[in-house]
C-alpha positions as CSV (number, residue, x, y, z in Angstrom):
1,X,-0.5,-0.1,0.0
2,X,1.1,3.7,-0.7
3,X,0.8,6.6,1.7
4,X,-1.7,9.7,1.9
5,X,0.2,13.4,2.1
6,X,0.6,16.7,0.7
7,X,2.6,18.1,-2.6
8,X,2.5,21.8,-3.8
9,X,2.0,22.1,-7.6
10,X,2.4,24.4,-10.0
11,X,-0.2,24.8,-13.1
12,X,-0.2,27.4,-15.7
13,X,-3.2,27.2,-18.2
14,X,-3.4,28.9,-21.3
15,X,-5.4,32.2,-20.3
16,X,-2.1,33.4,-18.0
17,X,-3.8,32.1,-15.0
18,X,-1.2,30.2,-12.6
19,X,-2.4,28.2,-9.7
20,X,-0.4,26.8,-6.9
21,X,-2.0,24.4,-4.7
22,X,-1.4,21.9,-1.3
23,X,-3.2,19.4,-2.6
24,X,-3.8,15.9,-1.0
25,X,-1.6,13.5,-2.9
26,X,-1.0,9.6,-2.3
27,X,2.4,8.3,-2.6
28,X,2.5,4.9,-4.0
29,X,4.7,2.0,-3.2
30,X,8.5,2.3,-4.3
31,X,9.2,0.1,-7.1
32,X,12.8,-1.0,-8.0
33,X,15.6,1.3,-6.9
34,X,13.0,4.0,-6.1
35,X,12.1,5.0,-2.3
36,X,10.1,6.7,-0.4
37,X,11.3,9.6,1.6
38,X,8.9,11.3,4.4
39,X,10.3,14.9,3.4
40,X,12.2,16.9,6.7
41,X,13.4,20.8,5.4
42,X,13.8,21.4,1.4
43,X,15.2,24.9,1.1
44,X,13.3,27.0,-2.0
45,X,15.9,27.8,-4.8
46,X,16.5,30.0,-7.2
47,X,15.4,27.5,-9.6
48,X,12.4,26.3,-7.9
49,X,11.0,29.6,-7.6
50,X,11.2,29.8,-11.8
51,X,9.1,26.9,-11.8
52,X,6.5,27.4,-9.0
53,X,5.9,31.0,-9.7
54,X,7.8,32.4,-12.5
55,X,7.3,36.1,-13.3
56,X,3.9,35.6,-12.2
57,X,2.3,39.1,-10.4
58,X,2.1,37.7,-6.9
59,X,1.1,41.2,-5.7
60,X,-2.2,40.9,-7.6
61,X,-2.4,37.4,-6.8
62,X,-6.0,35.9,-4.9
63,X,-4.8,34.2,-1.8
64,X,-6.7,31.4,0.4
65,X,-5.5,28.6,2.3
66,X,-3.7,25.9,0.9
67,X,-3.6,28.4,-3.2
68,X,-2.6,31.1,-4.5
69,X,-4.0,32.0,-7.7
70,X,-1.9,34.8,-10.1
71,X,-1.8,36.4,-13.3
72,X,1.2,35.5,-15.6
73,X,2.6,38.2,-18.3
74,X,1.5,36.9,-21.7
75,X,5.6,37.5,-22.6
76,X,6.0,34.8,-20.2
77,X,2.9,32.5,-21.1
78,X,4.5,32.4,-24.8
79,X,7.9,31.7,-23.3
80,X,6.5,28.6,-21.3
81,X,4.0,26.8,-23.6
82,X,5.7,23.8,-23.3
83,X,3.9,23.3,-19.9
84,X,0.4,24.9,-20.3
85,X,-2.0,22.6,-19.1
86,X,0.7,20.8,-16.6
87,X,0.4,20.3,-13.6
88,X,3.8,20.1,-12.3
89,X,5.5,19.1,-8.8
90,X,8.2,21.5,-7.2
91,X,10.5,21.4,-5.2
92,X,14.2,20.5,-6.3
93,X,16.2,19.2,-3.0
94,X,16.2,18.0,0.2
95,X,16.3,15.7,3.0
96,X,14.5,13.0,4.8
97,X,14.3,9.5,5.9
98,X,13.7,6.5,3.7
99,X,10.6,4.9,4.8
100,X,9.6,2.2,2.8
101,X,11.4,0.8,-0.3
102,X,11.4,-0.8,-3.5
103,X,13.1,-5.0,-4.0
104,X,16.6,-3.7,-5.1
105,X,19.3,-3.9,-2.5
106,X,20.9,-0.8,-2.4
107,X,17.4,0.7,-2.1
108,X,16.4,-1.6,0.7
109,X,19.7,-0.6,2.4
110,X,18.9,2.6,2.8
111,X,15.2,2.3,4.5
112,X,15.2,4.1,8.2
113,X,18.3,6.0,7.1
114,X,18.2,10.0,6.9
115,X,19.3,11.6,3.0
116,X,19.9,14.1,1.2
117,X,17.7,13.6,-2.0
118,X,16.6,15.3,-5.3
119,X,13.7,14.9,-7.1
120,X,11.7,17.3,-8.9
121,X,9.3,17.3,-6.0
122,X,10.4,17.8,-2.7
123,X,7.9,21.0,-1.2
124,X,5.7,17.8,-0.1
125,X,4.9,15.5,2.7
126,X,6.8,12.9,1.2
127,X,8.4,12.1,-2.0
128,X,9.3,9.3,-4.4
129,X,13.3,9.3,-5.3
130,X,15.8,7.0,-7.3
131,X,18.2,5.8,-4.4
132,X,21.0,6.7,-6.4
133,X,20.2,10.2,-6.5
134,X,19.7,10.1,-2.6
135,X,23.0,10.5,-0.6
136,X,23.3,8.6,2.9
137,X,23.7,11.6,5.8
138,X,26.0,10.7,8.8
139,X,24.4,10.8,12.0
140,X,26.2,13.9,13.3
141,X,24.5,16.1,10.2
142,X,20.8,17.4,10.9
143,X,18.1,17.7,8.3
144,X,18.6,21.5,7.9
145,X,22.1,20.6,7.4
146,X,21.8,17.8,4.6
147,X,18.5,19.9,3.0
148,X,20.8,21.8,0.8
149,X,23.7,19.0,0.1
150,X,22.8,19.4,-3.9
151,X,21.8,22.3,-5.5
152,X,24.6,25.4,-4.2
153,X,27.0,22.7,-3.0
154,X,27.5,20.8,-6.4
155,X,26.9,24.0,-8.1
156,X,30.2,25.7,-6.8
157,X,32.2,22.3,-7.0
158,X,30.9,22.3,-11.1
159,X,32.3,26.0,-11.4
160,X,35.3,25.2,-10.4
161,X,35.6,21.8,-12.9
162,X,34.3,23.5,-15.5
163,X,36.9,26.2,-15.2
164,X,39.4,23.3,-15.4
165,X,38.5,21.6,-17.2
166,X,38.3,24.0,-19.7
167,X,41.8,25.5,-19.4
168,X,41.1,28.9,-17.2
169,X,42.5,29.5,-13.6
170,X,40.2,31.9,-12.3
171,X,36.6,33.0,-12.3
172,X,34.5,35.7,-11.7
173,X,31.4,35.2,-10.1
174,X,28.4,37.8,-10.3
175,X,25.4,37.4,-7.2
176,X,28.0,36.7,-5.6
177,X,26.7,37.6,-1.8
178,X,24.3,34.3,-2.3
179,X,24.4,31.3,-0.2
180,X,26.0,29.8,-3.6
181,X,28.9,32.6,-3.6
182,X,29.5,32.3,-0.3
183,X,30.3,28.6,-1.1
184,X,31.9,29.8,-3.6
185,X,34.2,32.1,-1.7
186,X,35.4,29.1,0.9
187,X,36.2,26.7,-1.9
188,X,38.2,29.1,-4.2
189,X,40.3,29.8,-0.7
190,X,40.5,26.5,0.1
191,X,41.8,25.4,-3.7
192,X,43.8,28.8,-4.1
193,X,41.9,29.3,-7.1
194,X,41.2,33.1,-7.8
195,X,38.0,34.7,-7.7
196,X,36.6,38.1,-8.3
197,X,33.5,38.4,-6.4
198,X,30.4,40.9,-8.1
199,X,28.2,42.5,-5.5
200,X,25.5,45.4,-5.5
201,X,25.8,46.7,-2.0
202,X,28.6,47.6,0.1
203,X,26.8,45.6,2.7
204,X,27.4,42.7,0.5
205,X,30.9,43.4,0.0
206,X,31.3,43.2,4.1
207,X,29.3,39.9,3.9
208,X,32.2,38.7,1.7
209,X,35.0,40.3,3.2
210,X,33.9,39.3,6.6
211,X,34.1,35.7,5.0
212,X,37.7,35.8,3.7
213,X,37.1,37.2,0.2
214,X,40.3,38.8,-1.7
215,X,38.3,40.1,-4.4
216,X,35.1,42.3,-4.3
217,X,33.4,44.3,-6.7
218,X,30.6,46.9,-5.9
219,X,28.2,47.1,-9.4
220,X,26.5,50.0,-7.9
221,X,29.6,52.4,-7.4
222,X,30.5,54.7,-10.0
223,X,34.4,53.3,-10.8
224,X,32.9,49.6,-10.9
225,X,34.0,49.1,-14.5
226,X,37.9,50.0,-12.6
227,X,37.4,48.2,-10.5
228,X,36.4,45.0,-12.2
229,X,39.2,45.7,-14.4
230,X,41.8,45.8,-11.5
231,X,40.5,42.8,-10.0
232,X,40.7,40.6,-13.5
233,X,44.4,41.6,-14.1
234,X,45.3,41.0,-10.2
235,X,43.5,37.2,-10.9
236,X,43.5,36.2,-14.3
237,X,40.5,35.2,-14.3
238,X,39.2,34.5,-18.1
239,X,35.5,32.7,-16.6
240,X,32.8,34.2,-15.6
241,X,29.4,32.6,-14.2
242,X,26.8,35.0,-14.6
243,X,23.5,34.4,-12.1
244,X,22.1,37.6,-13.4
245,X,21.5,36.8,-17.2
246,X,19.8,39.5,-18.1
247,X,20.8,43.1,-19.3
248,X,24.5,43.4,-19.7
249,X,26.4,42.2,-16.3
250,X,27.8,39.6,-18.7
251,X,28.8,42.0,-22.0
252,X,30.3,44.2,-19.0
253,X,32.4,40.9,-17.8
254,X,33.8,40.0,-21.4
255,X,34.5,43.7,-22.1
256,X,36.3,43.9,-18.4
257,X,38.4,41.1,-19.6
258,X,39.3,42.1,-22.9
259,X,40.8,45.2,-21.5
260,X,42.9,43.1,-19.3
261,X,44.0,41.1,-22.4
262,X,44.6,43.7,-24.4
263,X,47.2,45.5,-22.7
264,X,49.0,42.6,-23.0
265,X,49.0,42.8,-26.8
266,X,52.6,44.0,-28.4
267,X,50.4,44.8,-31.6
268,X,47.3,46.7,-32.5
269,X,44.4,44.5,-34.1
270,X,41.2,45.3,-35.0
271,X,39.9,42.5,-33.8
272,X,40.6,42.6,-30.3
273,X,43.3,40.4,-28.3
274,X,43.5,36.4,-29.3
275,X,42.8,35.9,-25.1
276,X,40.0,33.0,-24.7
277,X,37.4,34.7,-22.3
278,X,34.1,32.9,-21.7
279,X,31.2,33.6,-19.3
280,X,28.7,30.8,-18.5
281,X,25.1,32.4,-17.4
282,X,23.5,29.7,-14.8
283,X,20.6,32.2,-13.5
284,X,17.8,34.6,-14.7
285,X,17.9,36.6,-11.8
286,X,17.4,39.7,-14.4
287,X,14.4,38.4,-16.7
288,X,15.2,40.7,-19.2
289,X,17.5,39.8,-22.8
290,X,20.9,39.8,-22.3
291,X,22.5,42.9,-24.4
292,X,25.8,42.2,-25.5
293,X,27.3,45.0,-26.7
294,X,30.5,43.2,-28.5
295,X,33.3,45.9,-27.0
296,X,35.2,42.8,-26.4
297,X,36.8,41.9,-29.7
298,X,36.3,38.1,-31.7
299,X,37.7,35.6,-28.8
300,X,35.2,35.2,-26.9
301,X,32.1,32.3,-26.0
302,X,28.9,32.7,-24.1
303,X,26.9,30.0,-23.2
304,X,24.5,28.6,-20.6
305,X,25.5,26.6,-17.5
306,X,22.7,23.9,-16.0
307,X,24.1,21.3,-12.6
308,X,21.8,18.6,-13.9
309,X,23.7,18.2,-17.5
310,X,27.1,18.8,-15.9
311,X,26.7,15.7,-13.4
312,X,25.6,13.9,-16.4
313,X,29.0,14.4,-17.8
314,X,30.3,13.1,-14.8
315,X,29.1,9.5,-14.6
316,X,28.6,7.5,-11.8
317,X,32.2,7.4,-10.9
318,X,32.2,11.0,-10.6
319,X,29.1,11.4,-9.1
320,X,29.6,9.8,-6.4
321,X,33.2,11.9,-5.9
322,X,31.4,15.6,-5.7
323,X,29.0,13.9,-3.0
324,X,31.2,12.7,-0.6
325,X,32.8,15.9,-1.2
326,X,29.9,17.7,0.0
327,X,29.1,15.6,2.6
328,X,32.6,16.6,4.4
329,X,32.4,19.9,4.0
330,X,28.7,20.4,4.8
331,X,28.8,22.3,8.0
332,X,32.1,24.2,7.1
333,X,32.7,25.1,3.4
334,X,28.9,24.4,2.0
335,X,26.8,24.9,5.1
336,X,23.8,26.8,4.3
337,X,21.8,29.6,6.3
338,X,18.3,30.5,6.5
339,X,16.2,33.5,7.5
340,X,13.2,31.6,8.4
341,X,11.6,27.8,8.7
342,X,7.9,27.7,6.6
343,X,5.3,25.2,6.2
344,X,3.5,23.8,3.3
345,X,0.6,25.9,3.5
346,X,2.3,28.7,5.3
347,X,4.1,28.9,2.4
348,X,1.0,29.8,-0.5
349,X,0.8,33.0,2.2
350,X,1.3,36.2,0.4
351,X,3.1,38.2,2.8
352,X,5.7,34.7,3.3
353,X,5.3,33.8,-1.0
354,X,6.3,37.7,-1.6
355,X,9.1,37.5,0.8
356,X,10.9,34.4,-0.6
357,X,10.1,35.4,-3.9
358,X,12.0,38.3,-4.0
359,X,14.9,36.5,-3.7
360,X,17.0,39.0,-1.4
361,X,20.7,38.4,-0.3
362,X,20.3,36.1,2.9
363,X,17.3,35.7,3.2
364,X,16.7,31.7,1.9
365,X,13.7,29.8,3.3
366,X,13.6,26.1,4.4
367,X,10.5,24.8,4.0
368,X,9.7,22.1,6.4
369,X,6.6,19.8,6.3
């Protein structure tokens, strides 16, 4: 027999109505490598918000117990045509206790254990997950500590592995005061990797300086470009990871890299320097178009970076190696902090939904079903 519980779903219809609801759900008995996890904690990440609410107008939404109904802008409805009418589960990662398992021996061996897992349906009382995508947590790791063991830690490690694989030696990172950004500061410091942190306020500069960041530049300062060029010159960072996505930030980073590279050119070239420069866009904090001003020559690359395709390229052995690095650093390098803990029904109340959907730095929320 299965088990009854609750699950949050997100449904967008062709008329632009988004309905996010907490619904009763019957969770089936797991089969094969599947495990049924009773969820104890699940963080709300920006990637979750993209599916949960996207750019819907929460200020104009209607709120009822366990339900939010909000208008979605017409351009967004067009862009999301592939999901229209589908009821989608939400929540990429979390932690909990395995209460039943399929017949495979590895899955059976997890029964009774606290695990970190990813399933795409973690905003719920329970979830069905693949046992091979679960990490058993040591006894000294709490559910709260283990809840964020996937997305941010593996993304930070993924940035470093990508940098090394592509022959670069330093990183420029935007929105760098985030939970992920702070992990990357600690990781790069441990690994001896030069890191340029781009933030948007003096308060965020102070946050990163306090945890040991050496190069922090403030995009709200009038001399931001000069600061960025200087930091890139000192670090030699020619690969960027941009969480902003829209606007000119990726272009600005490439331009600063080119200015640094051009200073070492022995003769002028109308095609710019031959130095390899690359920026990966991995987020969408700004939903406006990405604007390139093309002030960075012809030796450049702009691409997208996502965690799941990166992990797929690592294979099972590579994924396990990364997972073990995360577990070893869950209370240090990869520790997450949360502004508040909220329940499933509380997630769908006006003030709380608007607070976590604002994606403010230092205001990460943890769902505790």
